[in-house]
C-alpha positions in Angstrom: 0.0 0.0 0.0 1.8 3.1 -1.2 1.7 6.5 0.3 1.7 9.6 -2.0 4.1 12.2 0.0 2.4 15.8 0.3 5.6 17.7 1.7 5.3 21.2 3.1 8.2 23.2 3.7 8.0 25.7 6.3 11.3 28.0 6.1 11.5 31.8 6.5 15.0 32.0 5.0 14.7 32.6 1.0 18.2 31.0 0.7 17.2 27.9 2.6 13.9 27.9 0.9 15.8 27.6 -2.5 18.2 25.1 -1.5 15.6 22.7 0.0 13.2 23.1 -2.7 15.8 22.4 -5.4 16.6 19.1 -3.9 12.7 18.1 -3.7 12.2 19.1 -7.1 15.2 16.8 -8.2 13.8 14.0 -6.5 10.6 14.6 -8.1 8.7 15.4 -4.8 5.3 17.0 -4.5 6.0 19.9 -2.2 4.5 23.4 -1.1 6.4 26.1 0.6 5.3 28.7 3.2 7.4 31.2 5.0 5.8 31.4 8.6 4.1 29.4 11.0 0.4 30.9 10.8 0.3 29.9 7.2 1.5 26.5 7.9 -1.2 26.0 10.7 -4.1 27.1 8.1 -2.8 24.5 5.8 -3.2 21.8 8.5 -6.5 23.0 9.3 -7.6 22.3 5.5 -9.4 19.1 4.4 -6.4 17.6 2.9 -3.3 18.6 4.8 0.3 17.5 4.2 1.6 14.4 5.5 5.3 15.2 5.8 6.6 18.7 7.2 9.9 19.9 6.7 9.7 22.7 9.8 11.9 25.4 10.5 12.4 26.3 14.2 12.8 29.9 14.1 9.8 31.4 12.4 8.0 34.6 12.4 4.8 34.8 14.2 4.2 31.1 15.6 7.5 29.3 15.9 8.5 25.7 14.6 7.7 24.3 18.1 4.1 25.8 18.5 3.5 24.7 14.9 4.4 21.3 16.1 2.1 21.2 19.0 -0.6 22.4 16.6 -0.1 19.8 14.0 -0.2 17.2 16.8 -3.4 18.7 18.0 -5.3 18.8 14.7 -4.2 15.6 13.7 -5.3 13.7 17.0 -8.1 11.6 15.1 -6.9 12.0 11.6 -4.0 10.8 9.3 -0.7 11.1 10.9 1.9 13.8 9.8 5.6 13.1 9.9 7.5 16.2 11.2 11.3 16.7 10.6 12.5 19.9 12.5 15.1 21.7 10.7 17.4 23.7 13.1 20.8 25.0 13.8 20.1 24.1 17.7 22.3 21.2 18.9 21.9 21.2 22.6 20.1 18.0 24.0 17.6 19.9 26.0 16.4 21.9 22.6 16.4 18.4 20.8 14.2 17.0 23.7 11.9 19.9 23.6 11.4 19.3 20.0 10.6 15.6 20.2 8.2 16.6 23.4 6.2 19.1 21.1 5.7 16.1 18.6 8.6 16.1 16.1 9.5 12.9 14.6 13.1 13.8 13.6 15.6 16.8 13.1 18.0 17.8 10.7 20.8 20.0 11.2 21.3 23.4 9.4 22.7 23.8 6.7 21.0 20.8 5.2 23.0 18.0 3.7 21.0 16.4 0.9 21.9 12.9 1.7 20.5 13.4 5.4 17.4 15.2 3.9 16.8 12.3 1.6 17.1 9.7 4.2 14.9 11.6 6.6 12.2 11.8 3.8 12.4 8.0 3.2 12.3 7.3 6.8 9.2 9.4 7.2 7.6 7.8 4.2 8.0 4.2 5.7 6.3 5.3 9.1 3.6 6.9 6.9 3.0 3.6 5.1 3.2 1.7 8.3 0.4 4.0 9.9 -1.9 4.0 7.0 -1.6 0.1 7.0 -2.4 -0.2 10.7 -5.2 2.3 10.3 -6.7 0.6 7.5 -6.6 -2.7 9.6 -8.2 -1.1 12.4 -11.0 0.5 10.2 -11.8 -2.3 7.8 -13.2 -5.8 7.7 -10.5 -8.2 6.7 -12.4 -10.4 4.4 -14.3 -7.7 2.3 -12.3 -4.7 2.8 -15.3 -2.6 3.4 -15.4 -0.4 6.5 -15.8 -2.4 9.7 -19.0 -2.1 12.0 -17.4 0.5 14.2 -16.1 2.6 11.5 -19.4 2.4 9.4 -21.3 3.3 12.4 -18.9 6.3 13.0 -19.7 7.6 9.4 -23.3 7.3 10.1 -22.9 9.4 13.4 -21.0 12.1 11.3 -23.8 12.2 8.5 -26.5 12.2 11.2 -24.9 15.3 12.7 -24.3 16.9 9.3 -28.0 16.3 8.4 -29.1 18.3 11.5 -26.6 21.0 10.6 -27.4 21.5 7.2 -30.9 20.3 6.9 -30.3 17.9 4.2 -31.1 14.2 4.7 -29.1 11.2 4.3 -30.2 8.0 3.0 -29.3 4.9 5.1 -29.7 1.5 3.7 -29.5 -2.0 5.4 -28.9 -4.7 3.0 -28.7 -8.6 3.6 -27.7 -11.4 1.1 -30.8 -13.7 0.7 -30.6 -17.4 1.8 -26.8 -17.0 2.5 -26.9 -20.3 4.6 -28.0 -22.1 1.6 -25.1 -20.8 -0.4 -22.7 -22.0 2.5 -24.6 -25.4 2.7 -24.5 -25.9 -1.1 -21.1 -24.5 -2.2 -19.2 -24.5 0.9 -17.8 -21.7 3.3 -14.8 -20.9 1.0 -17.3 -20.2 -1.7 -19.5 -18.2 0.8 -16.6 -15.9 1.5 -16.2 -15.4 -2.2 -19.7 -14.3 -2.5 -19.1 -11.9 0.3 -16.1 -10.5 -1.2 -17.9 -10.0 -4.7 -21.0 -8.7 -3.3 -18.9 -6.3 -1.5 -17.0 -5.1 -4.6 -20.3 -4.6 -6.4 -21.5 -2.6 -3.7 -18.4 -0.5 -3.6 -18.3 -0.1 -7.4 -21.8 1.8 -7.4 -20.8 4.5 -4.7 -19.9 8.2 -5.2 -16.6 9.1 -3.7 -18.3 10.5 -0.6 -20.6 7.5 0.1 -19.8 4.6 2.6 -20.4 1.0 2.8 -19.5 -1.3 5.6 -19.9 -4.9 6.7 -22.5 -4.6 9.3 -22.9 -8.2 10.4 -22.1 -11.8 8.8 -23.9 -11.1 5.5 -25.5 -7.8 6.2 -24.1 -4.4 4.8 -24.8 -0.7 6.0 -24.7 2.1 3.3 -24.7 5.8 4.1 -25.5 8.1 1.0 -25.3 11.8 1.9 -27.4 14.4 0.4 -29.9 11.6 -0.7 -33.5 12.2 0.0 -36.0 9.0 0.4 -37.0 9.2 -3.3 -33.3 9.1 -4.5 -32.3 6.7 -1.7 -35.0 4.3 -2.9 -34.0 4.4 -6.7 -30.4 4.0 -5.7 -31.0 1.0 -3.6 -32.7 -0.6 -6.3 -30.0 -0.1 -8.8 -27.7 -1.7 -6.3 -30.0 -4.6 -6.0 -30.2 -5.0 -9.7 -26.2 -4.8 -10.0 -26.1 -7.6 -7.2 -28.5 -10.0 -8.9 -28.1 -9.5 -12.5 -24.9 -12.0 -12.9 -24.2 -15.0 -11.0 -21.1 -15.0 -8.8 -18.2 -17.4 -9.8 -16.7 -19.6 -7.1 -14.4 -22.5 -7.3 -17.4 -24.7 -6.6 -19.6 -23.2 -9.4 -21.7 -20.1 -10.1 -23.8 -19.0 -7.4 -27.1 -16.8 -8.3 -27.2 -14.2 -5.6 -29.9 -11.8 -4.5 -30.0 -9.0 -1.7 -32.9 -7.5 0.2 -32.5 -3.9 1.5 -34.2 -1.6 4.0 -34.0 2.0 3.3 -34.7 5.0 5.4 -33.4 8.5 6.0 -31.7 10.7 8.5 -34.3 13.2 9.6 -33.8 17.1 10.4 -37.5 18.0 11.2 -37.9 15.8 14.4 -35.8 14.0 16.7 -34.5 10.5 15.8 -31.7 9.0 17.4 -28.9 6.9 15.5 -30.5 3.9 17.1 -34.0 5.0 15.9 -32.7 5.3 12.4 -31.3 1.8 12.4 -34.2 0.4 13.8 -36.4 2.1 10.9 -33.8 0.6 8.1 -33.9 -2.8 10.1 -38.0 -2.8 10.0 -37.9 -2.2 6.3 -35.4 -4.9 5.7 -37.6 -7.1 7.6 -40.5 -6.4 5.4 -38.5 -6.8 2.4 -37.7 -10.2 3.5 -41.2 -11.1 4.6 -42.5 -10.0 1.4 -40.5 -12.4 -0.7 -36.9 -11.1 -0.8 -34.9 -9.5 -3.7 -36.5 -6.3 -3.2 -36.4 -2.9 -1.6 -38.8 -1.7 1.3 -38.7 1.8 3.0 -39.6 3.2 6.4 -39.5 6.9 7.4 -40.9 8.0 10.6 -44.5 6.7 10.6 -44.4 6.1 6.9 -43.8 2.8 5.4 -45.1 0.8 2.3 -44.6 -2.7 1.4 -44.0 -3.8 -2.3 -43.2 -0.3 -3.6 -40.1 -1.6 -5.4 -40.5 -5.3 -6.4 -38.1 -7.6 -8.3 -39.7 -8.8 -11.4 -36.8 -11.0 -12.6 
């Protein structure tokens, strides 16, 4: 799993900016430059901050130590930023202060290009390890979808956004029909292949800002931001068609797979907790199962209707 470096050079000396920038350009690295700590902090407050920073200690306004502390504070719940402090200071207590502020490494000025490249390569390896660990902690190992805890975290964020921006988000609970019979007929290894292929088909239908996670054994939770009930139902049926239109190949043979879906939306005109929203989606899914499977049903508040969208194939 590769990590694309987005380097930020924070340096107020025009000479040092030119020298370090020249090396980064020669190595084909993507980087941006600012000459003060205030601008650096603004970049780390943006939606896509740099992931490796070369940070001068002495800066106008906010110095490098305080910038480092801000980076750690802002990135507490997000991707890690690898920080290399550039400094002419060499006293042990100064280096200790930098590390305590959150620096990962330091480099003496004037910068030696070989040492700079070594620090960047070390940082890239650390970032790749961190990315790998984060992926493992947030994704289901079999399907590569978000795991239950992470998709629920996504739902919580969209629920909050829905209330704040007065825009609904569609919530879909989907369950593979007769999955036990697939395992019984083809074996559990084939069942795993079916889960992986269904997951891949689910992901292929999503917009970049949609989310899908494995909610249970053969159950999936989808969160579609800025989708009202009409659009959400239509998209759910499109997804259902995609799942069932082609059999899934397994080493034991081809398995015909269908999926049932329960749809609801986050509400902003009356109070509904996340637990209640999930309960509504679950009730709609139960209705889809009861009415014959391979179909989409919906429930919103006290409004529900069975058989609104029915599989004809």
